[in-house]
N, C-alpha and C positions, 0 to 999 in steps of 0.2 A: 481426781479420777473421773468425775462425771463429765467435764468438758471433753476429755479425751475420748470417752465412750460415745459421745454425740457426733464428734467429727469423723471418727472412723467409719461408722455406717454410712454417713453422707458421702464420703469419698468412694466407698465401694459401690454405691448406687450410681454415681456419676460414671465410674469406670465401666459398669455393665451397660449403661445406656449408650456409650460410645462404641462398644464392640458387638452389640446385639443387632443382627441384620434386620430384625422386625422393627427396630426402632429407628432405622436409617431413613431419612427423608429425601436423600439425593442418591443417585447412582452414577458410578463412573463408567458403566457399560455404554457403548455407542449404539444408538438406535437408527434404523433406516426407515425413511418415510417414502411411500409410493404415491406419486402425484398423477392423477388422471390426466391423460393428454387433452389438450385443448385444440381447437381448430388451428391456432397459430403454430402449434408444435408438430402437427401432422404434415408430412411432406406431401405436396400436391401431386396427384397422378396426372401426367400430361394427357391432353385429349388427343385422340387419333386424328390424323389429317383427314380431310373430307374424302380423299380418294381411297381410304382404307376403312372408313367408318361405315356402319350399317351392316346388315346381315346378307346382302346380295352376294352370291358366290361369284368367283372369278372363273372364267373358262380357259382351258388350255388350247382349244381349237374349236372351230365351228361357230354356231350361234352364240352370241353374247347375251341373249335373252330368249326365252321361249317364244318362238314365233315372231310376230310383229310387235314392235314397241308402239302401242296405240296411243297417239297423242290427241285423239278426238278429231272433230271436224276442223280441219286446218284452215287458218287464215294466213299462213306463211306462204309467201311467194318468192322470197329472195333470201339467199344466204348472205347475211349482213356482216358477220364477223367470225373469226377463228381465234380463240385465245388459248394459251398454253401455260400451265403452272406446274412447276416441279416442287414437290414436297419431300420430306425425309422418308424415303422408302417407296415412293409412288409418284406418278405424274397424272395430270388431268387435262383433257382437251374438252373445250366447250364450243359448240357451234351455235351461233345466234342467228335468229331469223327476223325478217321484217315483212310487213304487208306491202302490197303494190305501191301504196302511197309513201312508204318509207318509215312508217311508225313501227315500233317493236311489236312483233306478232305475239299472240297469246297461246296458240295451239300449234305444235309442230307437225301434227298429222302422223301418219304411219311411217315408221322407219325400220328397216331390216339391217341388223348389225352382225357382222361375221369376222372372226379372226381366221384368216387364210394363211396358216403357218407355212404351208408349202410354197407360198408365193412371197412370204415376208411382208404381208400387209394386213391391215384391218380395213374392211370396206363397209361403208354406211350408205345404203340405198335410201335416198330421201323420198318423201311423199311426192306423188306425181304433180301436186299443185305447186311445188317449188320448182319454178321454171327458169330462174335467173340467179346470178351471183354477183356480188360486189368484189369478191376475192377469188382469184384463180389458183393461188398456191401460197404456201407459207413455209419458210425455212425455219426449222426448229433446232436441229443439231443438239439434241439432248442425249442422254445415255440410252433411253428407250425408243426415241423417235428421231428420225432424220428430217423428213419433210412431209407436208400435207398438201394434197391436190384436190381441187374440185373439178370433176370431169362430167361432160355430157356424153351419155351413152348413145349408141347407134339407134336406140329406141326413142331418144329424145329426153329421157329422164336424167336427173343429176345424181351423182354419187360422190362421196368423199373417200379418198384413199389415204390412209395413214401409213407411211413407209416406216417400218420398224428399224431401229438401230441395233437391237439385240433381242434375245429371247424374252418374251413377256407372257403373262396371263392377263386377261382383260375382262371388263364388264361394261355394259352400256345401260343408260337410263335416259328418261326425258324429264323435262321440267316445263311447267305451264306458267304463263303470266310472270315473266316473259318466256316465250317459247325457246327451248334449248334442247339440244342433244348433248349428253355428257358421256364421255368415255374415260374410264379409269384404267390405268395400267400399272403393273408392278413386275419386277423381274421374276422369271420363272419359266418352267416348261422346257421341252426339248430345244436344243440349239437350232437356229435357223440354218437351213441347208441352201436356201436360194434367196436372192433379193432382186428387185427390179434393176434394169440397166437404165441409168438416168443421164440425160443430157439436157441442154437448154432447149432443144427443138423437139425431141422425141423420147419417149419412155417406153421401154419394152417390158411387159409383165410376163408374157409367155413367148418362147419357152424359157424354162428356169434351169434346166440341167444342160451340161455341155454335150451330152449324148442324146440323140433323137433318132426316130425312124419315120419314114414316109408312110402315110401323109402326116404332116404336122402343121400346127397353127402358129402364126405370129400375131400377137395381140398386145395392145397397149394404148397410149394416147399421145397426141402431138399438138403442137401449136406452130403450124407452118404457114407461110405467107399466102399460099394459093389454095388452102383448104383441102389439100391432097397430100398424101405421103407416098414415098417411093420405096419399094422393096427390091433390093438387088442381091443376087446370090452368085458368088464367084467360086470357081474351082481353080485354085492357083491364080493365075492372072487372066483366066478366061471367064467372060461373063456368061453364066449359064441361064439366068432367069432375071427378068425385070418386070415388075408389076406396079400398078398405080391404084391406090384406093382413096376414097373420100374419107375425111375426118368429120366427126359429128359437129364440131365447133372449132373456131380458132379466134374469133373476134372477142368473145366474152370470156371464154375459159378454155381448158383443154378439151380436145375432142377425141373420142374413142375411134380406133381403127381395128381392122381385122383382115388378115390374109390367110389363105389356105395354100399350102405347098403340097401338091399331090405326089410329085415324083422329082427325081433329080440325081445328081452324082452321089456316090458313096465316098466314105473317107472324110477328110477335113474340108469343110466349106466355110467361106467367109460371107457373113450376112451384114447388109447395111439397111437401116430403116431411117428415113428422114426426108430431106429435100436437098436440091441443088441450090446453092446460094445464087440469088438474082444478080449479085454484083459480079462474081467471078466464076460461078459455076462449081465451086468447091462443095463437096458433100458436107452437110450439116446434120448430124443426128447420131444414132447409135450404131457402133460397129461391134460385132462379136463373132466368135467361131463356134461351129457345131461339128461334132463327129457323127456322121451318118453311117448307119449300118444295121 
């Protein structure tokens, strides 16, 4: 009987050890482990393109910067380059300058930048020391911009006109060493109601609307062979008015012109601005119709 008494308590002890949770050394429950993210597991946040980066605000109309963009005492005398880059969501125009000797300039001088929404352009009036240009115009044909022109005003200064392809908001800034003027654009703002009339010979900026009243102005820029531009106004097939005006430049770049029309016929008039071809006498330039009244 003694052997049987020893074995039975031993079996009971083993059975208790197998069923007592406190005595279990392993668990069948599934555990979840949280791993701290490492740089390789964090998705990289893409950088903003340069034409959207920074805290400078975009303007809907008017000045693209408060007052004059002051680039210091300018050593820039020549517009040396126009470059255009399209990014995701914005576009950037960079105007580069050179010294009289052709070296990259370090200071662009004072620049006045405006978004003239009612004309469909952005205009950059350059420092008065910038007197020449190596580039007269540039075809862009992007979503936001059609073309860019360097123009000599009737006062002798140069400005750059950016012809818009669609409604934009914009901002402008300067860079030093090298000297640059930078214009950033993105889509936005009210739709454009007018755009310049563009031809190979003459570009009309004003008037912009199909309706006008006397007196009215005809303004723009041209590159004609005789440094003059002709304005003709016809009522039906009858020539009502013909004027000739000088353009500010034609050899180096586009030259500004301006006409004032004090009076004339009411109703529909046909307007021509340009030149007569030296070869055959055909009109080369801009044709458009105005409703006067």
